[in-house]
N, C-alpha and C positions, 0 to 999 in steps of 0.2 A: 225283757221279753223280746223275742226275735221279730214278731210282727203282731199286728192287731188281731182281734177276734175275727175269725173267718168261717167257723163251722159251728152249727148247733144241731144237736140230735134230739128228736122228740120220741119218747116211747109211745107206741100206739097199739090199740087192741084190734081195730078194724083197719087193716092196711089199705084196702080199696077205698073206703070212705075217706080216710085221711089223705090219700093220694088225690082224690077229687077236690077236697077242701084246699089243700096246699097248691094245687094247680090253679084253682080259682083265685086264691090269695096272691100268689106270686106271678101269675100271668104267663107261666111257662110250663112245659111238659117236663117230666123227669128225664135226667140224663142217665140215671141208673134206675132200672125197674126190675127188681128181682124179688122173689118171695121172702127173702130174708132182709131186704133193705131197699128203700126207694130214696133216691137222692135228687135234689134240685140244685141248680146253680143259677144265680141271678145277681147282678150287681156286685160281683166279687165275693158273694156270700154263698156258702154251701149250707143247705138245709136238708137234714136227713130224717127219715121215718124208720124206726126200728120196731118191728112187731114182736121182738123178743126182749125188748128193753125192760118191761115190767118184771118179767121172769128173772132178770139179772139184777133186780133191785132198783131200777130207775124209777123215781117217783115223779119226775117232771123233766123238762128240757135240760140238757147238759151242754154248756158252752165248751168248745174245745179250742184251746189256745195253741197255735203252732209254735213249736220249739225245735231247736237244732238237735237236742239229745234228750229223748223222752226219759230214759233210765236215770240220767244225771239229774234232770229237773224233778222227777218223781222222788228220788232220794232226798233232794233238798226240801221238798214240800213235806215229806214224812218227818224229816229232822226238825222242821219248823212247827210240827204238831198236827199236821193233817192226818186223817184216817184213810187208809187204803180202801177204795171201793173196787177197783179193777187194776190188777197188775198189768204191766206193759205186755201187749200182745199184737201180733201181726194180723191185720184184718184184710190183707190182700193188696196187691199192686204196690208193694213196698211201703205201705202205710202202717205205722205203729200208733196205737192209742193206749192210754191209761187214764184212770180217774181217781180222784180223792174227794173227801168231804172236809170242808173247813170246820172250824170250831163251832159255827152256828148251824151246821148241817147242810150247807150249800154245796152242791156238786161242782167240781172243777175238773174239766177234761184237758188232757194234753194230747197233742197230735204231732207226729213227725213223719214227713214224707221222705223216706230214705232213697227212693228212686229218682227224686228231683235233682 
């Protein structure tokens, strides 16, 4: 693994309510506040709220592990028996994400910052 866990994304149904809750929990205001995503950064951790997550099959929070090469790591996970949830895609700003499900149904996300 290239680095420790740094990002977790929560699927939410009420973005404004979730934004208030996480602002109170984390003690910070969002650094990204868009209708499609709200992101907080605190203590080296990114916490995201995705109002479209449930529609894309997210059933709960997804931890995203930073990796140097999303596509290579995704292929290795699929070879090891993971089930594809979301193929690698660019979500803007040079960031690529992908996700799989392990044998027990737990989601595992991958994140690559190509602009860094």
